[in-house]
N, CA, C and O of each residue as an XYZ file, in Angstrom:
476
protein
N      71.897    152.736    112.870
C      71.486    151.420    113.435
C      70.242    151.673    114.293
O      70.264    152.497    115.206
N      69.181    150.968    113.992
C      67.934    151.132    114.692
C      67.663    150.058    115.740
O      66.824    150.246    116.622
N      68.353    148.962    115.649
C      68.099    147.847    116.571
C      69.392    147.103    116.840
O      70.352    147.175    116.072
N      69.388    146.393    117.941
C      70.521    145.512    118.243
C      70.608    144.430    117.202
O      69.607    144.033    116.606
N      71.798    143.964    116.994
C      72.012    142.834    116.038
C      72.867    141.783    116.711
O      73.638    142.074    117.626
N      72.719    140.557    116.242
C      73.531    139.470    116.754
C      73.992    138.617    115.591
O      73.237    138.283    114.678
N      75.261    138.284    115.670
C      75.848    137.291    114.738
C      76.623    136.311    115.571
O      76.855    136.524    116.761
N      77.024    135.228    114.931
C      77.756    134.223    115.674
C      78.752    133.539    114.690
O      78.348    132.972    113.675
N      80.019    133.610    115.013
C      81.021    133.001    114.166
C      80.908    131.483    114.124
O      81.485    130.857    113.235
N      80.191    130.881    115.045
C      79.952    129.451    115.036
C      78.850    129.077    114.069
O      78.656    127.903    113.750
N      78.107    130.114    113.591
C      77.089    129.962    112.592
C      77.316    131.012    111.499
O      76.485    131.899    111.301
N      78.431    130.908    110.800
C      78.828    131.964    109.856
C      77.913    132.088    108.663
O      77.223    131.143    108.280
N      77.921    133.295    108.073
C      77.161    133.525    106.833
C      77.901    132.922    105.639
O      77.294    132.554    104.634
N      79.196    132.832    105.771
C      80.006    132.353    104.660
C      81.239    131.648    105.266
O      81.747    132.060    106.309
N      81.695    130.609    104.615
C      82.920    129.919    104.998
C      83.797    129.778    103.744
O      83.363    129.230    102.731
N      85.012    130.272    103.829
C      85.973    130.100    102.739
C      87.013    129.134    103.191
O      87.612    129.308    104.252
N      87.244    128.099    102.395
C      88.258    127.110    102.738
C      89.387    127.195    101.727
O      89.185    127.590    100.578
N      90.575    126.820    102.170
C      91.768    126.807    101.378
C      92.721    125.812    102.016
O      92.441    125.319    103.109
N      93.835    125.501    101.373
C      94.760    124.535    101.851
C      95.162    124.811    103.290
O      95.778    125.842    103.559
N      94.834    123.926    104.224
C      95.208    124.009    105.627
C      94.574    125.156    106.375
O      95.116    125.624    107.376
N      93.421    125.616    105.899
C      92.768    126.681    106.642
C      91.360    126.957    106.192
O      90.879    126.430    105.189
N      90.695    127.829    106.993
C      89.379    128.304    106.654
C      89.138    129.638    107.339
O      89.772    129.978    108.337
N      88.175    130.400    106.753
C      87.764    131.654    107.350
C      86.216    131.597    107.469
O      85.520    131.282    106.503
N      85.718    131.901    108.640
C      84.291    131.962    108.901
C      83.906    133.423    108.969
O      84.534    134.197    109.692
N      82.886    133.812    108.230
C      82.556    135.226    108.050
C      81.180    135.546    108.602
O      80.224    134.798    108.397
N      81.091    136.696    109.324
C      79.827    137.295    109.739
C      79.926    138.767    109.443
O      80.892    139.426    109.828
N      78.914    139.289    108.753
C      78.846    140.741    108.407
C      77.811    141.419    109.264
O      76.699    140.925    109.449
N      78.207    142.577    109.787
C      77.293    143.304    110.666
C      77.635    144.788    110.746
O      78.789    145.125    111.012
N      76.693    145.673    110.531
C      76.927    147.052    110.710
C      78.055    147.604    109.797
O      78.774    148.526    110.181
N      78.190    147.042    108.626
C      79.198    147.482    107.705
C      80.596    146.887    107.987
O      81.565    147.257    107.323
N      80.702    145.997    108.935
C      81.996    145.397    109.302
C      81.901    143.904    108.958
O      80.892    143.246    109.208
N      82.985    143.406    108.381
C      83.117    141.948    108.110
C      84.043    141.378    109.139
O      85.246    141.639    109.156
N      83.419    140.557    110.033
C      84.219    139.850    111.008
C      84.637    138.502    110.423
O      83.846    137.842    109.750
N      85.869    138.098    110.678
C      86.311    136.821    110.212
C      87.113    136.071    111.266
O      88.006    136.628    111.903
N      86.776    134.799    111.435
C      87.613    133.960    112.282
C      88.372    133.043    111.364
O      87.796    132.217    110.657
N      89.708    133.207    111.390
C      90.554    132.382    110.561
C      91.149    131.284    111.458
O      91.676    131.560    112.535
N      91.050    130.055    110.994
C      91.680    128.892    111.634
C      92.714    128.352    110.657
O      92.376    127.914    109.557
N      93.955    128.387    111.062
C      95.081    128.027    110.186
C      95.817    126.862    110.842
O      96.269    126.950    111.983
N      95.920    125.789    110.100
C      96.524    124.557    110.634
C      98.050    124.603    110.490
O      98.583    125.332    109.652
N      98.758    123.795    111.338
C     100.210    123.727    111.204
C     100.581    123.438    109.734
O      99.945    122.614    109.076
N     101.573    124.101    109.255
C     101.983    123.936    107.881
C     101.386    124.959    106.931
O     101.802    125.066    105.777
N     100.371    125.738    107.442
C      99.754    126.794    106.607
C     100.772    127.889    106.374
O     101.521    128.271    107.272
N     100.783    128.380    105.159
C     101.586    129.554    104.810
C     100.858    130.290    103.714
O     100.457    129.675    102.727
N     100.674    131.599    103.857
C      99.872    132.394    102.919
C     100.360    132.128    101.501
O      99.544    131.913    100.604
N     101.689    132.138    101.275
C     102.233    132.087     99.910
C     101.983    130.704     99.256
O     102.055    130.607     98.031
N     101.702    129.675    100.000
C     101.442    128.368     99.412
C      99.976    127.978     99.503
O      99.496    127.180     98.699
N      99.248    128.542    100.491
C      97.847    128.151    100.707
C      96.820    129.121    100.112
O      95.734    128.690     99.725
N      97.131    130.394    100.032
C      96.166    131.409     99.574
C      96.624    132.054     98.284
O      95.793    132.375     97.434
N      97.903    132.251     98.113
C      98.439    132.898     96.922
C      97.932    132.254     95.607
O      97.573    132.972     94.674
N      97.902    130.942     95.531
C      97.329    130.337     94.285
C      95.891    130.716     93.997
O      95.482    130.700     92.836
N      95.092    131.062     95.029
C      93.721    131.461     94.809
C      93.576    132.926     94.355
O      92.762    133.259     93.494
N      94.397    133.773     94.970
C      94.207    135.226     94.719
C      95.164    135.783     93.662
O      94.951    136.871     93.128
N      96.219    135.022     93.371
C      97.162    135.346     92.287
C      97.808    136.757     92.439
O      97.916    137.512     91.473
N      98.227    137.077     93.676
C      98.984    138.302     93.927
C     100.350    137.912     94.470
O     100.532    136.807     94.982
N     101.303    138.821     94.356
C     102.684    138.548     94.839
C     102.706    138.255     96.324
O     103.382    137.328     96.770
N     101.962    139.047     97.098
C     101.880    138.888     98.548
C     100.478    139.234     98.943
O      99.682    139.632     98.093
N     100.144    139.097    100.208
C      98.776    139.423    100.677
C      98.561    140.942    100.546
O      99.289    141.734    101.144
N      97.591    141.316     99.787
C      97.296    142.746     99.534
C      96.158    143.281    100.435
O      95.620    144.367    100.217
N      95.823    142.477    101.444
C      94.727    142.869    102.372
C      95.359    143.427    103.637
O      96.376    142.916    104.105
N      94.764    144.466    104.185
C      95.139    145.028    105.499
C      94.373    144.256    106.558
O      93.192    143.958    106.377
N      95.033    143.927    107.666
C      94.370    143.175    108.728
C      94.515    143.906    110.087
O      95.566    144.447    110.431
N      93.413    143.884    110.817
C      93.391    144.278    112.244
C      92.892    143.039    112.951
O      91.729    142.659    112.822
N      93.809    142.393    113.723
C      93.455    141.036    114.236
C      93.702    140.935    115.762
O      94.595    141.563    116.331
N      92.857    140.111    116.364
C      93.096    139.667    117.732
C      93.519    138.187    117.612
O      92.834    137.383    116.980
N      94.655    137.855    118.231
C      95.209    136.514    118.124
C      94.706    135.694    119.331
O      95.039    135.978    120.481
N      93.922    134.705    119.036
C      93.276    133.853    120.037
C      94.229    132.738    120.496
O      94.419    132.516    121.692
N      94.805    132.063    119.544
C      95.678    130.912    119.859
C      96.687    130.664    118.768
O      96.532    131.141    117.643
N      97.723    129.918    119.100
C      98.785    129.578    118.160
C      99.715    130.755    117.939
O      99.535    131.832    118.508
N     100.734    130.520    117.083
C     101.733    131.549    116.800
C     101.791    131.758    115.283
O     101.886    130.813    114.500
N     101.727    133.067    114.899
C     101.741    133.442    113.484
C     102.943    134.339    113.251
O     103.129    135.347    113.932
N     103.739    133.962    112.294
C     104.944    134.744    111.906
C     104.580    135.543    110.607
O     104.014    134.977    109.672
N     104.901    136.816    110.569
C     104.591    137.669    109.448
C     105.860    138.317    108.923
O     106.657    138.866    109.685
N     106.041    138.244    107.579
C     107.151    138.922    106.947
C     106.562    139.920    105.908
O     105.850    139.544    104.978
N     106.893    141.171    106.120
C     106.464    142.229    105.235
C     107.333    142.217    103.960
O     108.466    141.736    103.984
N     106.798    142.744    102.859
C     107.535    142.805    101.617
C     108.880    143.588    101.792
O     109.841    143.339    101.064
N     108.927    144.518    102.753
C     110.169    145.265    102.981
C     111.209    144.476    103.802
O     112.308    144.966    104.060
N     110.844    143.256    104.203
C     111.783    142.395    104.927
C     111.579    142.391    106.456
O     112.119    141.525    107.144
N     110.812    143.343    106.984
C     110.564    143.340    108.436
C     109.692    142.179    108.825
O     108.822    141.740    108.073
N     109.956    141.675    110.061
C     109.263    140.467    110.513
C     108.805    140.639    111.945
O     109.400    141.394    112.714
N     107.729    139.927    112.302
C     107.198    139.934    113.677
C     106.434    138.594    113.872
O     105.905    138.000    112.932
N     106.413    138.171    115.128
C     105.628    136.963    115.451
C     104.592    137.302    116.503
O     104.884    138.024    117.457
N     103.408    136.798    116.340
C     102.238    137.116    117.164
C     101.712    135.882    117.825
O     101.737    134.793    117.252
N     101.226    136.051    119.055
C     100.653    134.889    119.787
C      99.451    135.298    120.557
O      98.998    136.438    120.455
N      98.907    134.362    121.354
C      97.657    134.571    122.106
C      97.641    135.888    122.859
O      98.593    136.222    123.564
N      96.550    136.638    122.706
C      96.381    137.887    123.407
C      96.921    139.094    122.619
O      96.595    140.234    122.949
N      97.711    138.865    121.623
C      98.237    139.980    120.823
C      97.164    140.554    119.907
O      96.275    139.837    119.449
N      97.257    141.842    119.649
C      96.482    142.524    118.633
C      97.476    142.997    117.584
O      98.493    143.598    117.931
N      97.210    142.742    116.331
C      98.160    143.147    115.290
C      97.430    143.945    114.211
O      96.258    143.724    113.909
N      98.192    144.885    113.648
C      97.732    145.638    112.472
C      98.750    145.372    111.388
O      99.916    145.745    111.516
N      98.310    144.725    110.316
C      99.219    144.342    109.211
C      98.802    145.085    107.976
O      97.679    144.917    107.499
N      99.706    145.924    107.434
C      99.348    146.590    106.182
C      99.457    145.624    105.017
O     100.012    144.536    105.169
N      98.944    145.996    103.868
C      99.086    145.132    102.704
C     100.573    144.925    102.375
O     101.420    145.771    102.662
N     100.854    143.766    101.761
C     102.229    143.460    101.320
C     102.935    142.575    102.334
O     103.947    142.975    102.910
N     102.408    141.371    102.558
C     103.050    140.487    103.558
C     102.794    139.015    103.190
O     101.905    138.683    102.406
N     103.614    138.162    103.794
C     103.418    136.760    103.820
C     103.282    136.360    105.295
O     103.741    137.103    106.162
N     102.686    135.250    105.597
C     102.539    134.814    107.000
C     102.465    133.298    107.035
O     102.081    132.655    106.058
N     102.841    132.737    108.182
C     102.783    131.306    108.339
C     102.658    130.918    109.787
O     103.046    131.657    110.692
N     102.094    129.707    109.990
C     101.918    129.116    111.342
C     103.271    128.631    111.811
O     104.018    128.003    111.061
N     103.579    128.934    113.079
C     104.783    128.506    113.702
C     104.421    127.372    114.718
O     103.549    127.561    115.567
N     105.071    126.248    114.623
C     104.865    125.184    115.579
C     103.735    124.244    115.193
O     103.274    124.230    114.052
N     103.296    123.452    116.182
C     102.334    122.366    115.934
C     100.881    122.737    116.349
O      99.986    121.899    116.236
N     100.650    123.934    116.808
C      99.308    124.330    117.248
C      98.625    125.157    116.158
O      99.270    125.998    115.531
N      97.324    124.928    115.923
C      96.602    125.804    114.970
C      96.601    127.241    115.445
O      96.620    127.520    116.644
N      96.580    128.147    114.484
C      96.415    129.581    114.776
C      94.940    129.931    114.569
O      94.319    129.548    113.578
N      94.404    130.676    115.543
C      93.055    131.220    115.398
C      93.160    132.733    115.663
O      93.642    133.177    116.705
N      92.676    133.511    114.650
C      92.626    134.932    114.779
C      91.240    135.430    114.459
O      90.529    134.857    113.633
N      90.859    136.529    115.138
C      89.622    137.233    114.823
C      90.047    138.505    114.084
O      90.827    139.289    114.626
N      89.566    138.722    112.892
C      89.985    139.843    112.031
C      88.762    140.733    111.805
O      87.687    140.239    111.466
N      88.925    142.048    111.992
C      87.789    142.953    111.831
C      88.024    143.964    110.705
O      87.266    144.924    110.570
N      89.073    143.754    109.893
C      89.239    144.711    108.791
C      89.610    144.065    107.494
O      89.395    144.681    106.450
N      90.146    142.884    107.473
C      90.678    142.346    106.242
C      89.994    141.141    105.635
O      90.500    140.571    104.668
N      88.882    140.747    106.165
C      88.311    139.484    105.696
C      87.279    139.653    104.567
O      86.810    138.662    104.007
N      86.932    140.884    104.237
C      86.000    141.097    103.147
C      86.497    140.451    101.834
O      85.707    139.864    101.096
N      87.779    140.561    101.554
C      88.374    140.027    100.330
C      89.309    138.833    100.529
O      89.741    138.213     99.557
N      89.621    138.513    101.785
C      90.664    137.520    102.080
C      90.250    136.127    101.487
O      89.148    135.626    101.715
N      91.197    135.549    100.722
C      91.077    134.182    100.185
C      89.894    134.041     99.215
O      89.341    132.957     99.033
N      89.524    135.180     98.595
C      88.499    135.110     97.515
C      89.237    134.798     96.211
O      90.132    135.540     95.807
N      88.870    133.732     95.576
C      89.525    133.446     94.259
C      89.320    134.583     93.261
O      88.262    135.211     93.221
N      90.352    134.833     92.458
C      90.261    135.843     91.411
C      90.336    135.169     90.041
O      90.277    135.847     89.015
């Protein structure tokens, strides 16, 4: 890196939309930053699975949870719920959904390169 760089998730390079959600993408220094906004009723298996055509989410995520509550179920049956201030690392092989009536906002620094890209 020879110079400072600036990006802004409010002015994303790319926006991917899907049922009850969107991801705003900024790429910088080899990292794809994504801000996902997921509305109440969003569930990966009903909102994204039809686009990517995989059994479960095959993307690894390293996320900071800004707002809302996100419940995650791994393919092995283990479960966890994340909320504001949490940092989560999710390996491939999971489903996830919004809990409650508040939108979920997460900042992801590892899994948005391929997330919700139609296949």
